VOGU-3710 file (C-alpha; in Angstrom, 3 decimals, decimal comma):
1> mdllgvvtte> 118,079/139,822/41,579  120,261/140,761/38,626  123,064/138,217/38,273  125,563/140,658/36,822  124,575/143,802/38,686  126,708/145,636/41,208  127,569/143,591/44,298  128,229/145,457/47,528  129,855/144,139/50,673  130,878/145,870/53,859
11> rlrlepittg> 134,035/147,408/52,351  133,768/146,693/48,628  131,861/147,456/45,479  132,021/144,855/42,686  131,088/146,426/39,350  130,440/144,506/36,124  133,564/145,092/34,035  133,128/147,335/31,016  135,534/149,089/28,684  135,229/152,084/31,026
21> haeamfavlg> 137,275/150,195/33,651  140,282/149,676/31,355  142,342/152,708/32,339  142,032/152,248/36,107  142,448/148,476/35,889  145,549/148,806/33,694  147,338/150,445/36,616  146,121/147,708/38,985  147,120/144,843/36,674  150,611/146,119/35,916
31> hpemyeylde> 152,397/144,424/38,819  154,472/141,470/37,514  154,386/139,685/40,885  150,636/139,175/40,416  151,362/136,763/37,572  153,808/134,422/39,321  151,175/131,656/39,448  149,003/132,655/36,481  149,188/131,614/32,850  149,069/135,212/31,668
41> sppdsvdalr> 151,070/138,426/31,756  150,243/142,043/32,543  148,243/143,724/29,788  150,373/145,385/27,095  148,403/148,630/27,006  145,195/150,326/28,048  143,890/149,765/24,509  144,632/146,028/24,689  142,804/145,820/28,013  139,910/147,839/26,590
51> qryralerrt> 139,624/145,319/23,711  139,644/142,423/26,180  136,913/144,069/28,244  134,882/144,767/25,102  134,922/141,021/24,374  133,996/140,222/27,979  130,996/142,543/27,783  129,249/139,819/25,742  129,051/137,876/29,029  128,812/134,491/27,284
61> spdgteqwln> 131,199/131,887/25,960  131,577/131,801/22,167  129,324/128,720/21,970  126,726/130,294/24,288  126,785/127,455/26,824  128,367/129,388/29,690  127,977/132,806/31,234  131,317/134,588/31,594  130,902/137,194/34,309  133,577/139,632/35,485
71> wavrraedgh> 133,537/142,330/38,141  136,053/145,074/38,919  136,586/145,238/42,682  136,734/148,702/44,224  137,101/149,846/47,794  133,756/151,377/48,777  135,210/154,193/50,886  137,293/155,789/48,118  136,560/153,907/44,875  140,158/152,674/44,556
81> hlgyvqatvr> 140,414/149,665/42,207  141,884/146,579/43,894  141,517/143,796/41,318  138,789/141,635/39,829  136,684/138,542/40,419  135,121/136,387/37,758  132,730/133,487/37,417  131,990/130,989/34,689  128,405/129,873/35,270  127,276/126,580/33,738
91> adgsasvayv> 123,760/125,258/33,090  124,221/122,424/35,601  124,172/124,835/38,555  127,929/124,989/39,010  130,315/127,881/38,607  134,067/128,329/38,512  135,365/131,364/40,347  138,655/133,193/40,023  140,183/136,331/41,479  143,193/138,571/40,939
101> fspgawgrgy> 144,173/141,377/43,316  147,016/143,882/43,282  149,820/143,290/45,804  148,710/146,324/47,815  145,425/144,524/48,532  147,020/141,260/49,667  146,588/140,195/53,276  143,783/142,668/54,040  140,771/140,383/53,608  139,584/142,031/50,390
111> ateavtglgt> 139,742/138,827/48,311  137,900/136,885/51,030  135,187/139,530/51,136  134,907/139,813/47,341  134,727/136,055/46,707  132,167/135,681/49,511  130,028/138,424/47,952  130,408/136,840/44,525  129,405/133,405/45,842  126,336/134,829/47,549
121> rleraagvtt> 125,274/136,606/44,338  125,733/133,441/42,260  123,756/131,329/44,733  120,868/133,790/45,079  120,578/135,082/41,520  121,563/132,041/39,457  120,792/129,137/41,781  124,423/128,041/41,724  124,858/125,083/44,074  128,521/124,215/43,517
131> ldatvdrrnh> 131,512/126,529/43,287  134,915/125,393/42,105  138,302/126,985/41,666  141,704/126,050/40,297  144,885/127,166/42,021  148,591/126,651/41,465  149,880/124,292/44,179  152,702/126,771/44,940  150,277/129,628/45,635  149,898/129,116/49,381
141> rsiallerlg> 148,149/132,464/49,873  145,373/131,527/47,432  145,040/128,000/48,812  144,573/129,453/52,310  141,898/131,813/50,949  139,947/128,975/49,344  140,143/126,849/52,475  138,984/129,802/54,636  135,958/130,038/52,341  135,092/126,362/52,795
151> faptgrttgh> 136,520/125,027/49,534  138,128/121,580/49,744  140,571/119,855/47,405  138,881/117,466/45,000  141,998/115,347/44,548  142,166/116,266/40,851  145,340/117,881/39,625  146,463/119,265/36,277  150,156/120,051/36,049  150,819/122,517/38,887
161> dlhyer> 147,104/123,125/39,420  144,949/121,811/42,251  141,164/121,737/41,935  138,950/122,860/44,810  135,175/122,718/45,306  132,541/123,994/47,718
//
């Protein structure tokens, strides 16, 4: 099974991010409320996002020790872009996962479905045995998502961030 290939779930299609996703994803990522708990801001332009995606197409960290994998999440029925999921896969069989969805996708189960599909792909294709995630302690929606997916707090904290593992 191809680790970075397309992942399909009941309602979603996760596509490896390429520069071709920049225009559609720019519209998705332009909502300031998405960044309340993130250490980033909306992209400045389609070109800036295209450059970021070009760099991500390498799929590895600069030192080559980690795989950096990113998927655009689209609704299967109409192809509408909803957000993205990403994974940092390490040689020790662990991976960090992250997700960002537009406000219009919140509360509809899309993130749950996408992260579940991502976890299954990582386990089957890369032999990942441990998933972890970092979440801002004020982001109750994201904490609930992680707990629904079987992640548990590790007890480690960094500033506002809580660390979870499954």
